C-alpha positions as CSV (number, residue, x, y, z in Angstrom):
1,M,159.6,124.8,214.1
2,Q,160.4,126.1,210.6
3,K,160.4,129.8,209.9
4,N,157.6,131.4,207.8
5,I,158.5,131.1,204.1
6,F,158.2,134.9,203.6
7,I,160.7,135.5,206.4
8,V,163.3,132.8,205.4
9,A,162.9,134.0,201.7
10,L,163.7,137.6,202.8
11,E,166.8,136.3,204.7
12,D,167.9,134.6,201.5
13,F,167.1,137.7,199.4
14,L,169.3,139.9,201.6
15,T,172.4,137.7,201.1
16,K,175.2,139.1,198.9
17,K,174.6,136.5,196.1
18,F,170.9,137.2,195.8
19,L,171.3,141.0,196.0
20,A,173.9,140.8,193.3
21,I,171.5,138.8,191.1
22,T,168.7,141.4,191.8
23,F,170.6,144.7,191.4
24,G,173.6,143.7,189.3
25,P,171.7,143.7,186.0
26,F,169.9,146.9,187.0
27,I,173.1,148.8,187.9
28,I,174.9,147.7,184.7
29,T,172.0,148.6,182.4
30,F,171.4,151.9,184.3
31,I,175.0,152.9,183.7
32,L,174.7,152.0,180.0
33,F,171.4,153.8,179.5
34,G,172.6,156.7,181.6
35,M,175.7,157.2,179.4
36,L,173.5,157.0,176.2
37,L,171.0,159.5,177.5
38,Y,173.7,161.8,178.8
39,G,175.3,161.9,175.3
40,S,171.9,162.6,173.7
41,A,171.2,165.4,176.2
42,S,174.7,167.0,175.5
43,Q,173.9,166.9,171.7
44,I,170.6,168.7,172.3
45,L,172.3,171.4,174.3
46,D,175.0,171.8,171.7
47,M,172.4,172.1,169.0
48,L,170.6,174.8,170.8
49,T,173.8,176.7,171.4
50,A,174.7,176.5,167.7
51,L,171.2,177.6,166.8
52,A,171.5,180.7,169.0
53,Q,174.9,181.7,167.8
54,N,174.5,181.0,164.1
55,P,171.1,180.0,162.7
56,D,172.6,179.6,159.2
57,A,174.6,176.7,160.5
58,I,171.4,174.7,161.0
59,N,170.9,172.2,158.1
60,N,167.1,172.5,158.4
61,P,166.0,175.7,156.5
62,T,162.7,175.9,158.3
63,V,164.4,175.9,161.8
64,A,167.0,178.4,160.7
65,E,164.4,180.8,159.3
66,F,162.4,180.5,162.5
67,A,165.4,181.3,164.6
68,K,166.2,184.4,162.5
69,E,162.6,185.7,162.8
70,H,162.6,185.3,166.6
71,N,165.7,186.9,167.9
72,W,164.4,186.9,171.4
73,L,164.4,183.1,171.3
74,A,168.1,183.1,170.4
75,A,168.9,185.4,173.3
76,I,167.1,183.1,175.8
77,V,168.7,179.9,174.4
78,S,172.2,181.4,174.6
79,S,171.7,182.6,178.2
80,T,173.5,180.8,181.1
81,I,170.2,180.5,183.1
82,F,168.6,178.6,180.2
83,H,171.5,176.2,180.0
84,Y,171.3,175.4,183.7
85,L,167.5,175.0,183.6
86,A,167.6,172.9,180.3
87,G,170.5,170.8,181.7
88,A,168.6,170.2,185.0
89,L,165.4,169.2,183.1
90,L,167.2,166.9,180.7
91,T,169.0,165.3,183.6
92,I,165.8,164.6,185.5
93,I,164.0,163.3,182.4
94,G,167.0,161.2,181.4
95,T,167.4,159.8,184.9
96,L,163.7,158.7,185.0
97,L,164.0,157.1,181.6
98,A,167.2,155.3,182.5
99,V,165.6,154.0,185.7
100,L,162.5,152.8,183.8
101,L,164.5,151.2,181.0
102,S,167.0,149.6,183.3
103,T,164.3,148.2,185.6
104,A,162.4,146.6,182.6
105,M,165.7,145.2,181.2
106,A,166.8,143.9,184.5
107,T,163.4,142.2,185.0
108,M,163.9,140.3,181.7
109,V,167.5,139.3,182.5
110,M,166.6,138.1,186.0
111,G,164.3,135.4,184.4
112,F,167.5,133.6,183.3
113,F,168.7,133.4,187.0
114,I,165.6,131.4,188.2
115,P,167.4,128.0,188.1
116,T,170.4,129.5,189.9
117,V,168.2,130.9,192.7
118,I,166.4,127.6,193.1
119,K,169.6,125.6,193.2
120,E,171.1,127.9,195.8
121,I,168.0,127.6,198.0
122,H,168.1,123.8,197.6
123,K,171.8,123.8,198.6
124,R,171.2,126.0,201.7
125,H,168.0,124.5,203.1
126,Y,166.9,121.3,201.4
127,I,170.0,119.4,200.4
128,N,168.4,116.2,201.7
129,I,165.6,116.5,199.2
130,P,166.5,115.2,195.7
131,L,166.2,117.9,193.0
132,E,165.3,115.7,190.1
133,G,162.4,117.5,188.6
134,G,162.3,119.8,185.6
135,L,160.0,120.3,182.7
136,G,161.1,119.7,179.1
137,I,161.1,122.5,176.7
138,G,158.1,121.1,174.8
139,E,156.2,120.6,178.1
140,Y,157.0,124.1,179.2
141,I,155.9,125.7,175.9
142,W,152.6,123.7,176.0
143,L,151.8,124.7,179.6
144,M,152.7,128.3,178.8
145,A,150.3,128.3,175.7
146,V,147.5,126.8,177.9
147,T,148.1,129.5,180.5
148,L,148.0,132.3,178.0
149,L,144.8,131.0,176.5
150,K,143.1,130.7,179.9
151,A,144.2,134.2,180.8
152,L,142.6,135.5,177.6
153,G,139.4,133.6,178.4
154,I,139.4,135.1,181.9
155,F,139.9,138.6,180.4
156,L,137.0,138.1,178.1
157,L,134.7,136.8,180.9
158,T,135.5,139.7,183.2
159,I,135.6,142.5,180.6
160,V,132.0,143.5,181.3
161,L,132.9,144.3,184.9
162,Y,135.5,146.9,183.7
163,F,132.6,149.3,183.1
164,I,131.2,149.0,186.7
165,P,132.7,151.5,189.2
166,L,134.6,149.9,192.1
167,L,134.2,146.4,190.7
168,N,136.4,147.4,187.8
169,A,139.3,148.0,190.1
170,V,139.1,144.3,191.2
171,A,138.1,142.8,187.9
172,I,141.0,144.3,186.0
173,N,143.4,142.6,188.3
174,I,141.9,139.1,187.9
175,P,143.5,138.1,184.6
176,F,146.8,139.8,185.6
177,Y,146.8,137.9,188.9
178,Y,146.1,134.6,187.1
179,L,149.0,135.3,184.7
180,F,151.3,136.2,187.6
181,H,150.3,133.1,189.6
182,S,150.5,130.7,186.7
183,L,153.8,131.9,185.2
184,N,155.6,132.0,188.5
185,V,154.3,128.6,189.5
186,L,155.3,127.3,186.1
187,D,158.8,128.8,186.3
188,V,159.6,127.8,189.8
189,G,157.7,124.6,190.1
190,G,159.0,123.5,186.7
191,E,162.5,123.5,188.1
192,I,161.6,121.3,191.0
193,F,158.8,118.9,189.8
194,K,158.2,116.9,186.8
195,K,155.1,117.7,184.8
196,D,152.7,115.1,186.4
197,E,154.0,116.0,189.9
198,L,153.5,119.7,189.2
199,L,149.9,119.2,188.0
200,Q,149.0,117.0,191.0
201,L,150.6,119.6,193.3
202,L,148.5,122.3,191.9
203,K,145.3,120.3,192.4
204,K,146.1,119.1,195.9
205,H,147.6,122.3,197.4
206,R,145.8,124.9,195.3
207,P,144.5,127.1,198.2
208,K,147.9,127.3,199.9
209,I,149.7,128.1,196.6
210,M,147.1,130.7,195.5
211,S,147.1,132.4,198.9
212,T,150.9,132.7,198.7
213,T,150.9,134.0,195.1
214,L,148.1,136.4,196.0
215,I,150.2,138.0,198.7
216,L,153.1,138.3,196.2
217,Y,150.9,139.8,193.6
218,L,149.6,142.5,196.0
219,I,153.3,143.4,196.6
220,T,153.8,143.9,192.9
221,L,151.1,146.6,193.0
222,I,153.7,148.8,194.9
223,P,155.6,150.8,192.3
224,F,158.8,149.1,191.1
225,A,158.4,146.3,193.7
226,G,157.2,143.8,191.1
227,M,160.3,144.5,189.0
228,L,163.0,144.6,191.7
229,L,161.7,141.7,193.9
230,Q,161.5,139.0,191.3
231,V,164.3,137.0,193.1
232,Y,162.3,137.3,196.4
233,F,159.2,136.0,194.7
234,V,161.1,133.0,193.3
235,S,162.6,132.4,196.8
236,V,159.2,132.4,198.5
237,L,157.7,129.9,196.0
238,A,160.8,127.7,196.1
239,H,160.6,127.4,199.8
240,L,156.9,126.6,199.6
241,F,157.4,123.9,196.9
242,F,160.4,122.3,198.7
243,R,158.5,122.1,201.9
244,I,155.5,120.5,200.2
245,K,157.9,118.1,198.5
246,A,159.6,117.3,201.8
247,K,156.3,116.2,203.3
248,S,155.7,113.7,200.5
249,F,159.4,112.6,200.4
């Protein structure tokens, strides 16, 4: 009996290769953004110190005049306690910004690793199934455009529900779920099936596929999960599609 696709996908996700694909881009971009923000924070502290010690050294006449008129401000800025507090605050803010920027950047970068993840899963679990699918660039762009237009239509149809308490919490997720479902199916299925096969698959196995992507979408509602678990989502859908293909092979 085969393992549940969510379990076997988790086992794949926890391997060194998939963890490297998941967190490698995040760590690299975090270090780069961290260095950039640390340099900016140091410049801010240096500017405040210079302002406290010699307001005339400030190129902005308005700021220099303000510093001269408020001597108490200069005393506070030049104090050791202020430097510790300002340094701690800038560190916290900088770290949060670095995490957010790195997570967003890593999410975009991970999109390029989808073919690698699918080929690795195919090699590990489904080597007996021929991997001869794949959408052409033109076909992918066309299906992407259709998906975006449908998502816009769903948004316009459900917009009236956004003003109804309780229902709005559900309604606002409908177009986003449709986008999540369609784009992931297109990205993963497009690497395994040809266009006609993929469209037939979506019609024949729609309930099974949508129930799977709904669970994955609910996971994305957990803060940062949707950004850091992209490889896991790809793994789950890849296992689902390969098993469907195996039954028809």
